[in-house]
C-alpha positions as CSV (number, residue, x, y, z in Angstrom):
1,M,0.0,0.0,0.0
2,P,1.5,3.3,-1.0
3,N,2.3,5.9,1.6
4,L,-0.1,8.9,1.4
5,A,2.8,11.2,1.8
6,D,4.2,9.8,-1.5
7,L,1.0,10.8,-3.3
8,Q,1.1,14.4,-2.2
9,M,1.8,16.8,-5.0
10,D,3.2,19.6,-2.8
11,H,5.7,20.6,-5.5
12,L,2.7,21.8,-7.7
13,S,0.6,24.8,-6.7
14,T,-3.1,24.7,-7.2
15,D,-2.7,27.0,-10.2
16,D,-0.1,24.7,-11.7
17,M,-2.5,21.7,-11.2
18,V,-5.4,23.6,-12.8
19,K,-3.2,24.5,-15.8
20,E,-2.1,20.9,-16.1
21,V,-5.6,19.6,-16.0
22,R,-6.8,22.2,-18.6
23,A,-3.9,21.2,-20.9
24,T,-5.1,17.6,-20.7
25,V,-8.9,18.0,-20.7
26,S,-11.0,20.6,-22.3
27,L,-13.2,22.0,-19.5
28,E,-15.7,23.3,-22.1
29,A,-16.3,19.8,-23.4
30,V,-16.8,18.5,-19.8
31,Q,-19.0,21.3,-18.7
32,S,-21.2,21.6,-21.9
33,P,-21.3,18.4,-24.0
34,A,-22.9,18.7,-27.4
35,A,-26.7,18.9,-27.1
36,D,-28.6,15.9,-28.3
37,A,-32.2,16.5,-29.4
38,R,-33.1,13.1,-27.9
39,D,-32.5,14.7,-24.5
40,K,-35.9,16.5,-24.7
41,E,-39.3,15.1,-23.9
42,E,-40.3,15.7,-27.5
43,W,-37.9,14.6,-30.2
44,P,-38.4,15.4,-33.9
45,F,-36.9,12.9,-36.3
46,H,-36.9,11.9,-39.9
47,F,-37.6,8.3,-40.9
48,D,-36.4,6.9,-44.1
49,W,-36.7,3.1,-44.7
50,T,-37.1,0.9,-47.8
51,D,-38.9,-2.4,-47.6
52,A,-37.9,-5.7,-49.3
53,R,-40.1,-4.8,-52.3
54,G,-38.3,-1.6,-52.8
55,K,-41.0,0.7,-51.5
56,R,-39.6,3.7,-49.6
57,W,-41.3,4.8,-46.4
58,Q,-40.3,8.2,-45.2
59,G,-41.6,11.1,-43.2
60,D,-41.2,13.5,-40.3
61,F,-42.2,12.4,-36.8
62,V,-42.3,13.9,-33.3
63,N,-42.0,11.4,-30.5
64,K,-43.0,12.3,-26.9
65,I,-41.8,10.6,-23.8
66,L,-44.9,9.2,-22.1
67,D,-46.1,10.2,-18.7
68,F,-47.7,7.6,-16.3
69,G,-51.2,8.4,-17.5
70,D,-50.1,7.7,-21.1
71,I,-48.4,4.5,-20.0
72,Q,-51.6,3.3,-18.4
73,Q,-53.5,4.0,-21.6
74,V,-50.9,2.1,-23.6
75,A,-51.5,-0.9,-21.3
76,V,-55.2,-0.7,-21.8
77,L,-54.8,-0.5,-25.6
78,R,-52.4,-3.4,-25.7
79,S,-54.9,-5.5,-23.7
80,R,-57.6,-4.6,-26.2
81,F,-55.3,-5.6,-29.1
82,S,-55.1,-9.0,-27.5
83,G,-58.8,-9.3,-26.8
84,G,-58.1,-9.5,-23.1
85,Q,-56.3,-12.8,-23.5
86,P,-53.2,-13.5,-21.5
87,L,-49.9,-12.5,-23.1
88,T,-48.8,-16.1,-23.0
89,A,-51.6,-16.9,-25.5
90,F,-49.6,-15.1,-28.3
91,A,-46.3,-15.5,-30.0
92,D,-43.6,-13.2,-28.7
93,S,-43.5,-11.4,-32.0
94,I,-47.2,-10.5,-31.7
95,N,-46.7,-9.3,-28.1
96,I,-43.8,-7.1,-29.3
97,L,-45.8,-5.8,-32.2
98,N,-48.7,-5.0,-30.0
99,Q,-46.5,-3.2,-27.5
100,A,-44.8,-1.1,-30.2
101,V,-48.1,-0.1,-31.9
102,A,-49.9,0.7,-28.6
103,H,-46.9,2.8,-27.4
104,M,-46.4,4.7,-30.7
105,T,-50.2,5.3,-30.9
106,F,-49.7,7.6,-27.9
107,S,-46.1,8.7,-28.3
108,L,-46.0,9.8,-31.9
109,K,-47.5,13.3,-31.8
110,T,-46.6,14.1,-35.5
111,R,-46.5,11.6,-38.3
112,P,-47.1,11.3,-42.0
113,D,-50.4,10.1,-43.4
114,W,-49.1,6.5,-44.0
115,A,-48.4,6.2,-40.3
116,K,-51.7,7.6,-39.0
117,D,-52.9,4.1,-38.1
118,L,-50.1,1.7,-37.7
119,R,-52.5,-1.3,-37.5
120,K,-53.3,-0.7,-41.2
121,L,-49.7,-1.5,-42.2
122,N,-48.9,-5.0,-43.3
123,D,-45.1,-5.2,-42.9
124,M,-43.9,-5.9,-39.4
125,S,-40.4,-5.0,-40.3
126,L,-41.5,-1.4,-41.1
127,V,-43.3,-1.1,-37.8
128,M,-40.2,-2.5,-36.0
129,A,-37.9,-0.1,-37.8
130,L,-40.0,2.8,-36.7
131,W,-40.2,1.3,-33.2
132,E,-36.4,1.2,-33.1
133,K,-36.2,5.0,-33.6
134,V,-38.8,5.6,-30.9
135,N,-37.1,3.2,-28.5
136,D,-33.8,4.9,-29.3
137,H,-35.3,8.2,-28.0
138,E,-36.6,6.6,-24.9
139,S,-33.3,4.7,-24.2
140,F,-31.3,7.9,-24.6
141,Y,-33.7,10.1,-22.6
142,F,-33.8,7.7,-19.6
143,R,-30.1,6.8,-20.0
144,L,-31.0,3.1,-20.3
145,G,-27.9,1.0,-20.6
146,A,-25.8,3.7,-19.0
147,T,-23.9,2.6,-15.9
148,E,-26.0,3.9,-13.0
149,E,-25.1,4.0,-9.3
150,K,-27.9,2.2,-7.4
151,S,-29.2,4.2,-4.5
152,S,-31.1,2.7,-1.6
153,P,-34.7,3.9,-0.9
154,T,-33.5,6.0,2.0
155,G,-31.0,7.8,-0.2
């Protein structure tokens, strides 16, 4: 174990240490990272996707982070999509599709005409490509996948 006295940097003044740090790291980059539009509750994005038949699907969307009331409505709509049957009665792919469509029904505040009713589409890959964009916004906004320090309920 190193001796704490050996770790002292008494030969450097505070000003010298600050200069050394500034020379190594840009404080501006640390203090104000580049803004990312996904960090806002509403995120405008452009979607451009071509299906296997060569049809191009594109348009401008605005996705909104859902509040708890919206999430409850998504759950009710998803249940209606499944006719009130238990989720285990359906293939995983249908459960994922139902979740995506129900969620985007409430989260997509602006969308092109072709996406007004996602249930009218017939290409699951198209819906999943759009869901990937929406999910990317949610993941970024909530910092999902980022290393988080777990805190106890008491702080």
